[in-house]
C-alpha atoms as one frame of an Amber mdcrd trajectory, in Angstrom:
protein
   7.165 -17.112   6.341   6.309 -16.682  10.014   4.865 -13.595  11.616   4.228
 -13.089  15.292   1.385 -11.145  16.832   0.676 -10.345  20.437  -3.016 -10.562
  21.191  -4.569  -9.010  24.261  -7.379 -11.249  25.470  -8.890  -9.829  28.653
  -5.515  -8.550  29.859  -3.713 -11.839  29.102  -1.066 -11.608  26.383  -0.944
 -14.568  24.019   1.424 -15.206  21.108   0.187 -16.655  17.859   2.231 -17.694
  14.800   0.792 -16.977  11.348   2.014 -18.310   8.028   0.918 -15.599   5.609
   1.655 -13.698   2.440   0.250 -10.315   1.492  -0.905  -9.636  -2.047  -1.326
  -6.012  -3.090  -3.794  -4.786  -5.692  -2.176  -4.321  -9.119  -3.569  -2.808
 -12.318  -2.663  -0.585 -15.250  -2.264   3.161 -14.901  -5.286   3.714 -17.164
  -7.552   1.494 -15.047  -6.470   3.077 -11.754  -6.980   6.587 -13.116 -10.387
   5.873 -14.666 -11.729   4.131 -11.523  -9.997   6.602  -9.148 -10.772   4.681
  -5.921 -10.362   6.004  -2.389  -7.329   4.180  -0.964  -7.485   3.140   2.677
  -4.940   4.479   5.144  -1.736   2.498   4.482  -3.210   0.589   1.520  -0.490
  -0.091  -1.057  -1.382  -0.436  -4.742   0.898  -1.351  -7.643   0.607   0.544
 -10.919   1.842  -0.833 -14.253   2.892   2.281 -16.184   2.625   2.638 -19.958
   6.446   2.706 -20.249   6.699  -0.729 -18.591   7.851   0.554 -15.206   6.166
  -0.266 -11.903   5.149   2.416  -9.403   3.238   2.375  -6.149   0.854   4.635
  -4.301   0.034   4.440  -0.602  -3.382   5.551   0.583  -4.026   7.994   3.385
  -7.701   7.161   3.930  -8.966  10.501   2.631  -7.557  10.924  -0.903  -8.561
   9.210  -4.114  -5.968   7.512  -6.306  -5.541  10.460  -8.700  -4.811  12.840
  -5.812  -1.956  10.750  -4.332   1.710  10.982  -5.351   3.682   8.050  -6.742
   6.493   6.388  -4.807   9.070   5.448  -7.430  11.593   2.584  -7.527  14.899
   2.189  -9.285  17.132   5.193  -9.853  14.433   7.600  -8.707  14.517   9.652
  -5.545  11.605   9.167  -3.202  10.396  12.208  -1.297   7.783  11.285   1.258
   5.771  13.509   3.554   4.997  10.868   6.174   2.442  13.205   7.799   0.241
  12.624   4.725   0.197   8.838   5.163
């Protein structure tokens, strides 16, 4: 997988190719809720639900895990207030 970034080094633009993969944090619903961490702005975490489904939360930099809404996959409808992210 190749990603491109434009770096600004003293006004000179340089391109650099990165081979990278991103791994998100993943844990059970019970562990997330008991630890209740503050999620960074844009931080994505994966939550293994007790019913076997997988949900995600995206941090806004000011709210703890328990105060953020789930983004659901599958047949669910996702309603997002992008101003909160």
